[in-house]
A tleap script that builds the chain and sets N, CA, C and O, in Angstrom:
source leaprc.protein.ff14SB
mol = sequence {
  NMET MET TYR GLY TRP PRO GLY MET MET GLY
  PHE GLY ALA PHE GLY MET ILE PHE GLY PHE
  ILE PHE PHE ILE ALA VAL VAL ALA GLY ILE
  VAL PHE LEU ILE VAL TRP LEU VAL LYS ARG
  SER GLY ASN THR THR VAL ASP LYS THR GLY
  THR ARG TYR LEU GLU ILE LEU LYS GLU ARG
  TYR ALA LYS GLY GLU ILE THR LYS GLU GLN
  TYR GLU ASN MET THR LYS ASP LEU GLY LEU
  CLYS
}
set mol.1.N position { -58.027 227.480 -125.673 }
set mol.1.CA position { -56.929 228.394 -125.718 }
set mol.1.C position { -56.501 228.581 -124.427 }
set mol.1.O position { -57.260 228.676 -123.463 }
set mol.2.N position { -54.715 228.664 -124.363 }
set mol.2.CA position { -54.240 228.847 -123.113 }
set mol.2.C position { -53.884 230.451 -123.044 }
set mol.2.O position { -53.437 231.174 -123.934 }
set mol.3.N position { -54.268 230.793 -121.551 }
set mol.3.CA position { -53.983 232.048 -121.287 }
set mol.3.C position { -52.699 232.014 -120.617 }
set mol.3.O position { -52.289 230.960 -120.132 }
set mol.4.N position { -51.820 233.439 -120.533 }
set mol.4.CA position { -50.520 233.349 -119.973 }
set mol.4.C position { -49.580 232.673 -120.777 }
set mol.4.O position { -49.837 232.248 -121.904 }
set mol.5.N position { -48.406 232.561 -120.162 }
set mol.5.CA position { -47.338 232.150 -120.861 }
set mol.5.C position { -47.476 230.659 -121.286 }
set mol.5.O position { -48.374 229.938 -120.851 }
set mol.6.N position { -46.535 230.250 -122.158 }
set mol.6.CA position { -46.734 228.952 -122.801 }
set mol.6.C position { -46.056 227.746 -121.514 }
set mol.6.O position { -45.096 228.184 -120.880 }
set mol.7.N position { -46.448 226.575 -121.224 }
set mol.7.CA position { -45.880 225.940 -120.253 }
set mol.7.C position { -46.090 226.046 -119.011 }
set mol.7.O position { -46.394 227.165 -118.599 }
set mol.8.N position { -45.993 224.953 -118.075 }
set mol.8.CA position { -46.357 224.848 -116.688 }
set mol.8.C position { -47.805 225.708 -116.473 }
set mol.8.O position { -47.887 226.546 -115.575 }
set mol.9.N position { -48.740 225.470 -117.224 }
set mol.9.CA position { -50.136 225.732 -117.041 }
set mol.9.C position { -50.301 227.441 -116.575 }
set mol.9.O position { -51.078 227.862 -115.718 }
set mol.10.N position { -49.312 228.280 -117.423 }
set mol.10.CA position { -49.507 229.360 -117.332 }
set mol.10.C position { -48.730 230.221 -116.441 }
set mol.10.O position { -48.911 231.436 -116.368 }
set mol.11.N position { -47.722 229.468 -115.656 }
set mol.11.CA position { -46.995 229.878 -114.766 }
set mol.11.C position { -45.494 230.392 -115.262 }
set mol.11.O position { -44.925 231.379 -114.797 }
set mol.12.N position { -45.047 229.653 -116.145 }
set mol.12.CA position { -43.899 229.988 -116.854 }
set mol.12.C position { -42.641 229.576 -116.026 }
set mol.12.O position { -42.590 228.568 -115.321 }
set mol.13.N position { -41.668 230.446 -116.192 }
set mol.13.CA position { -40.405 230.138 -115.296 }
set mol.13.C position { -40.607 230.081 -113.904 }
set mol.13.O position { -39.958 229.326 -113.179 }
set mol.14.N position { -41.669 231.012 -113.414 }
set mol.14.CA position { -41.835 230.859 -112.171 }
set mol.14.C position { -42.089 229.572 -111.497 }
set mol.14.O position { -41.542 229.198 -110.460 }
set mol.15.N position { -43.132 228.810 -112.308 }
set mol.15.CA position { -43.672 227.575 -112.078 }
set mol.15.C position { -42.409 226.463 -112.105 }
set mol.15.O position { -42.240 225.806 -111.078 }
set mol.16.N position { -41.717 226.287 -112.996 }
set mol.16.CA position { -40.288 225.648 -113.082 }
set mol.16.C position { -39.533 226.015 -111.974 }
set mol.16.O position { -38.920 225.089 -111.443 }
set mol.17.N position { -39.399 227.276 -111.416 }
set mol.17.CA position { -38.518 227.492 -110.270 }
set mol.17.C position { -39.155 226.943 -108.878 }
set mol.17.O position { -38.521 226.341 -108.012 }
set mol.18.N position { -40.497 227.264 -108.839 }
set mol.18.CA position { -41.017 226.724 -107.658 }
set mol.18.C position { -41.212 225.466 -107.560 }
set mol.18.O position { -40.980 224.936 -106.473 }
set mol.19.N position { -41.707 224.638 -108.714 }
set mol.19.CA position { -41.533 223.190 -108.618 }
set mol.19.C position { -40.218 222.453 -108.297 }
set mol.19.O position { -40.184 221.419 -107.631 }
set mol.20.N position { -38.998 223.146 -108.891 }
set mol.20.CA position { -37.863 222.745 -108.306 }
set mol.20.C position { -37.424 222.956 -106.811 }
set mol.20.O position { -36.690 222.202 -106.172 }
set mol.21.N position { -38.002 224.106 -106.376 }
set mol.21.CA position { -37.739 224.435 -105.172 }
set mol.21.C position { -38.489 223.455 -104.198 }
set mol.21.O position { -37.970 222.907 -103.226 }
set mol.22.N position { -39.749 223.325 -104.598 }
set mol.22.CA position { -40.561 222.046 -103.716 }
set mol.22.C position { -39.946 220.823 -104.044 }
set mol.22.O position { -39.827 220.113 -103.045 }
set mol.23.N position { -39.544 220.355 -104.998 }
set mol.23.CA position { -38.852 219.197 -104.867 }
set mol.23.C position { -37.901 219.175 -103.991 }
set mol.23.O position { -37.968 218.372 -103.060 }
set mol.24.N position { -36.958 219.945 -104.102 }
set mol.24.CA position { -35.710 220.228 -103.289 }
set mol.24.C position { -35.898 219.710 -101.536 }
set mol.24.O position { -35.230 218.995 -100.789 }
set mol.25.N position { -37.501 220.707 -101.355 }
set mol.25.CA position { -37.874 220.697 -99.996 }
set mol.25.C position { -38.461 219.300 -99.553 }
set mol.25.O position { -38.460 218.927 -98.380 }
set mol.26.N position { -38.935 218.603 -100.554 }
set mol.26.CA position { -39.524 217.283 -100.376 }
set mol.26.C position { -38.394 216.179 -100.030 }
set mol.26.O position { -38.587 215.320 -99.169 }
set mol.27.N position { -37.224 216.274 -100.760 }
set mol.27.CA position { -36.165 215.482 -100.455 }
set mol.27.C position { -35.647 215.744 -99.436 }
set mol.27.O position { -35.402 214.832 -98.648 }
set mol.28.N position { -35.355 216.924 -99.166 }
set mol.28.CA position { -34.502 217.391 -97.675 }
set mol.28.C position { -35.424 216.903 -96.582 }
set mol.28.O position { -34.874 216.460 -95.573 }
set mol.29.N position { -36.757 216.916 -96.630 }
set mol.29.CA position { -37.448 216.699 -95.694 }
set mol.29.C position { -37.496 214.961 -95.541 }
set mol.29.O position { -37.500 214.498 -94.401 }
set mol.30.N position { -37.526 214.207 -96.504 }
set mol.30.CA position { -37.367 212.797 -96.460 }
set mol.30.C position { -35.897 212.401 -95.710 }
set mol.30.O position { -35.706 211.609 -94.788 }
set mol.31.N position { -35.032 213.158 -96.371 }
set mol.31.CA position { -33.474 212.975 -95.545 }
set mol.31.C position { -33.426 213.231 -94.074 }
set mol.31.O position { -32.806 212.525 -93.280 }
set mol.32.N position { -34.227 214.446 -93.722 }
set mol.32.CA position { -34.208 214.593 -92.362 }
set mol.32.C position { -34.965 213.772 -91.480 }
set mol.32.O position { -34.591 213.696 -90.310 }
set mol.33.N position { -36.126 213.048 -91.916 }
set mol.33.CA position { -37.169 212.399 -91.507 }
set mol.33.C position { -36.058 210.774 -91.135 }
set mol.33.O position { -36.012 210.170 -90.063 }
set mol.34.N position { -35.473 210.521 -92.123 }
set mol.34.CA position { -34.773 209.230 -92.205 }
set mol.34.C position { -33.533 209.422 -91.104 }
set mol.34.O position { -33.338 208.523 -90.286 }
set mol.35.N position { -32.748 210.552 -91.108 }
set mol.35.CA position { -31.897 210.771 -90.170 }
set mol.35.C position { -32.480 210.819 -88.694 }
set mol.35.O position { -31.879 210.311 -87.748 }
set mol.36.N position { -33.395 211.308 -88.603 }
set mol.36.CA position { -34.044 211.570 -87.166 }
set mol.36.C position { -34.554 210.040 -86.893 }
set mol.36.O position { -34.463 209.690 -85.716 }
set mol.37.N position { -35.042 209.144 -87.751 }
set mol.37.CA position { -35.507 207.816 -87.244 }
set mol.37.C position { -34.331 207.175 -87.189 }
set mol.37.O position { -34.441 206.370 -86.264 }
set mol.38.N position { -33.267 207.088 -87.671 }
set mol.38.CA position { -32.126 206.342 -87.381 }
set mol.38.C position { -31.472 206.672 -86.043 }
set mol.38.O position { -31.108 205.812 -85.240 }
set mol.39.N position { -31.361 207.883 -85.883 }
set mol.39.CA position { -30.761 208.538 -84.448 }
set mol.39.C position { -31.669 208.181 -83.431 }
set mol.39.O position { -31.152 207.733 -82.408 }
set mol.40.N position { -32.962 208.274 -83.466 }
set mol.40.CA position { -33.915 207.639 -82.638 }
set mol.40.C position { -33.957 206.154 -82.239 }
set mol.40.O position { -34.326 205.698 -81.157 }
set mol.41.N position { -33.558 205.559 -83.199 }
set mol.41.CA position { -33.802 203.887 -82.985 }
set mol.41.C position { -32.143 203.280 -82.638 }
set mol.41.O position { -31.877 202.084 -82.520 }
set mol.42.N position { -31.296 204.240 -82.533 }
set mol.42.CA position { -29.838 203.637 -82.357 }
set mol.42.C position { -29.785 203.120 -81.023 }
set mol.42.O position { -30.793 203.023 -80.323 }
set mol.43.N position { -28.596 202.775 -80.638 }
set mol.43.CA position { -28.035 202.304 -79.525 }
set mol.43.C position { -28.601 203.013 -78.111 }
set mol.43.O position { -28.016 204.045 -77.781 }
set mol.44.N position { -29.441 202.649 -77.447 }
set mol.44.CA position { -29.961 203.359 -76.244 }
set mol.44.C position { -29.390 202.866 -75.097 }
set mol.44.O position { -29.689 203.278 -73.976 }
set mol.45.N position { -28.421 201.829 -75.362 }
set mol.45.CA position { -27.991 201.457 -73.894 }
set mol.45.C position { -26.921 202.222 -73.525 }
set mol.45.O position { -26.548 201.966 -72.380 }
set mol.46.N position { -26.196 203.203 -74.173 }
set mol.46.CA position { -25.087 203.860 -73.632 }
set mol.46.C position { -25.318 205.294 -74.140 }
set mol.46.O position { -25.551 205.634 -75.300 }
set mol.47.N position { -25.216 206.007 -73.133 }
set mol.47.CA position { -25.027 207.360 -73.131 }
set mol.47.C position { -23.769 208.108 -73.540 }
set mol.47.O position { -22.864 207.342 -73.872 }
set mol.48.N position { -23.473 209.397 -73.605 }
set mol.48.CA position { -22.221 209.990 -73.675 }
set mol.48.C position { -21.476 209.804 -72.528 }
set mol.48.O position { -20.271 209.643 -72.724 }
set mol.49.N position { -21.820 209.784 -71.506 }
set mol.49.CA position { -21.206 209.529 -70.299 }
set mol.49.C position { -20.984 208.084 -69.583 }
set mol.49.O position { -20.502 207.803 -68.486 }
set mol.50.N position { -21.371 207.500 -70.337 }
set mol.50.CA position { -21.345 205.826 -69.952 }
set mol.50.C position { -21.838 205.420 -68.684 }
set mol.50.O position { -21.438 204.428 -68.077 }
set mol.51.N position { -22.889 206.363 -68.222 }
set mol.51.CA position { -23.639 206.131 -67.087 }
set mol.51.C position { -24.357 204.668 -67.079 }
set mol.51.O position { -24.457 203.987 -66.058 }
set mol.52.N position { -24.848 204.275 -68.381 }
set mol.52.CA position { -25.734 202.813 -68.522 }
set mol.52.C position { -24.491 201.745 -68.399 }
set mol.52.O position { -24.731 200.691 -67.812 }
set mol.53.N position { -23.393 201.932 -68.838 }
set mol.53.CA position { -22.324 200.762 -68.445 }
set mol.53.C position { -22.268 200.784 -66.939 }
set mol.53.O position { -22.627 199.752 -66.372 }
set mol.54.N position { -21.931 201.655 -66.316 }
set mol.54.CA position { -21.653 201.770 -64.703 }
set mol.54.C position { -22.722 201.454 -64.136 }
set mol.54.O position { -22.613 201.104 -62.960 }
set mol.55.N position { -24.014 201.466 -64.716 }
set mol.55.CA position { -25.256 200.651 -63.946 }
set mol.55.C position { -25.280 199.171 -64.283 }
set mol.55.O position { -25.906 198.409 -63.547 }
set mol.56.N position { -24.743 198.794 -65.172 }
set mol.56.CA position { -24.774 197.370 -65.868 }
set mol.56.C position { -23.540 196.674 -64.758 }
set mol.56.O position { -23.673 195.640 -64.105 }
set mol.57.N position { -22.675 197.336 -64.780 }
set mol.57.CA position { -21.337 196.839 -64.042 }
set mol.57.C position { -21.934 196.614 -62.550 }
set mol.57.O position { -21.804 195.548 -61.950 }
set mol.58.N position { -22.518 197.602 -62.093 }
set mol.58.CA position { -23.040 197.617 -60.700 }
set mol.58.C position { -24.046 196.787 -60.188 }
set mol.58.O position { -24.180 196.492 -59.001 }
set mol.59.N position { -24.977 196.302 -61.430 }
set mol.59.CA position { -25.784 195.252 -61.282 }
set mol.59.C position { -24.979 194.102 -60.952 }
set mol.59.O position { -25.039 193.532 -59.863 }
set mol.60.N position { -24.165 193.739 -61.983 }
set mol.60.CA position { -23.494 192.358 -61.842 }
set mol.60.C position { -22.780 192.264 -60.644 }
set mol.60.O position { -22.893 191.221 -59.999 }
set mol.61.N position { -21.954 193.303 -60.163 }
set mol.61.CA position { -21.296 193.147 -59.019 }
set mol.61.C position { -22.388 192.839 -57.759 }
set mol.61.O position { -22.198 191.983 -56.895 }
set mol.62.N position { -23.308 193.526 -57.822 }
set mol.62.CA position { -24.608 193.245 -56.528 }
set mol.62.C position { -24.802 191.852 -56.719 }
set mol.62.O position { -24.664 191.079 -55.771 }
set mol.63.N position { -25.210 191.331 -58.223 }
set mol.63.CA position { -25.719 189.991 -58.143 }
set mol.63.C position { -24.708 188.808 -57.906 }
set mol.63.O position { -25.059 187.629 -57.870 }
set mol.64.N position { -23.296 189.292 -57.733 }
set mol.64.CA position { -22.075 188.459 -57.550 }
set mol.64.C position { -21.632 187.673 -58.776 }
set mol.64.O position { -21.047 186.590 -58.771 }
set mol.65.N position { -22.039 188.457 -59.912 }
set mol.65.CA position { -21.434 187.670 -61.226 }
set mol.65.C position { -20.072 188.098 -61.210 }
set mol.65.O position { -19.297 187.286 -61.714 }
set mol.66.N position { -19.450 189.397 -60.667 }
set mol.66.CA position { -18.186 189.674 -61.031 }
set mol.66.C position { -17.443 190.144 -59.591 }
set mol.66.O position { -18.068 190.833 -58.783 }
set mol.67.N position { -16.295 189.786 -59.382 }
set mol.67.CA position { -15.624 189.993 -58.212 }
set mol.67.C position { -15.484 191.880 -58.183 }
set mol.67.O position { -15.926 192.626 -59.057 }
set mol.68.N position { -14.836 192.249 -57.071 }
set mol.68.CA position { -14.550 193.206 -56.717 }
set mol.68.C position { -13.400 193.910 -57.745 }
set mol.68.O position { -13.527 194.974 -58.351 }
set mol.69.N position { -12.262 193.007 -57.757 }
set mol.69.CA position { -11.081 193.424 -58.862 }
set mol.69.C position { -11.682 193.573 -60.143 }
set mol.69.O position { -11.480 194.612 -60.772 }
set mol.70.N position { -12.546 192.475 -60.709 }
set mol.70.CA position { -13.108 192.748 -61.958 }
set mol.70.C position { -13.732 193.942 -62.091 }
set mol.70.O position { -13.384 194.751 -62.950 }
set mol.71.N position { -14.777 194.173 -61.195 }
set mol.71.CA position { -15.497 195.685 -61.070 }
set mol.71.C position { -14.527 196.719 -61.483 }
set mol.71.O position { -14.612 197.397 -62.507 }
set mol.72.N position { -13.487 196.780 -60.483 }
set mol.72.CA position { -12.609 197.861 -60.652 }
set mol.72.C position { -11.986 197.759 -62.048 }
set mol.72.O position { -12.026 198.808 -62.691 }
set mol.73.N position { -11.435 196.737 -62.625 }
set mol.73.CA position { -10.579 196.689 -64.043 }
set mol.73.C position { -11.574 197.070 -64.928 }
set mol.73.O position { -11.286 197.893 -65.796 }
set mol.74.N position { -12.910 196.529 -64.847 }
set mol.74.CA position { -13.870 197.083 -65.891 }
set mol.74.C position { -14.177 198.427 -65.990 }
set mol.74.O position { -14.328 198.871 -67.128 }
set mol.75.N position { -14.317 199.253 -64.945 }
set mol.75.CA position { -14.549 200.478 -64.686 }
set mol.75.C position { -13.581 201.114 -65.129 }
set mol.75.O position { -13.903 202.115 -65.768 }
set mol.76.N position { -12.187 200.858 -65.005 }
set mol.76.CA position { -10.968 201.410 -65.361 }
set mol.76.C position { -10.701 201.124 -66.737 }
set mol.76.O position { -9.969 201.956 -67.274 }
set mol.77.N position { -11.130 200.083 -67.531 }
set mol.77.CA position { -10.989 199.915 -68.899 }
set mol.77.C position { -11.870 200.765 -69.861 }
set mol.77.O position { -11.586 201.168 -70.988 }
set mol.78.N position { -13.210 200.967 -69.009 }
set mol.78.CA position { -14.142 201.770 -69.934 }
set mol.78.C position { -14.151 203.219 -69.554 }
set mol.78.O position { -15.143 203.879 -69.863 }
set mol.79.N position { -13.003 203.876 -68.821 }
set mol.79.CA position { -12.782 205.030 -68.455 }
set mol.79.C position { -13.939 205.630 -67.682 }
set mol.79.O position { -14.232 206.816 -67.832 }
set mol.80.N position { -14.592 204.844 -66.871 }
set mol.80.CA position { -15.907 205.185 -66.033 }
set mol.80.C position { -15.352 205.983 -64.570 }
set mol.80.O position { -16.099 206.751 -63.963 }
set mol.81.N position { -14.127 205.723 -64.167 }
set mol.81.CA position { -13.651 206.169 -63.192 }
set mol.81.C position { -12.314 206.975 -62.997 }
set mol.81.O position { -11.984 207.362 -61.876 }
savepdb mol mol.pdb
quit
């Protein structure tokens, strides 16, 4: 014999609403986790200010891989100076 309202093991409409809200929360949590992981594993060689680009250019200039003119042109092209 069942006690309470029929369906959802006695929880009725409240159980259905709670189940739906719980399902939405789980889906939102999964989406948030995926977005966070994608952002975290993204391209970390460049930040918003381009400082990593400038570091690479300075290293290449110091090693003699590029000339002063090339260094200056590249910094202008990348908008770093």
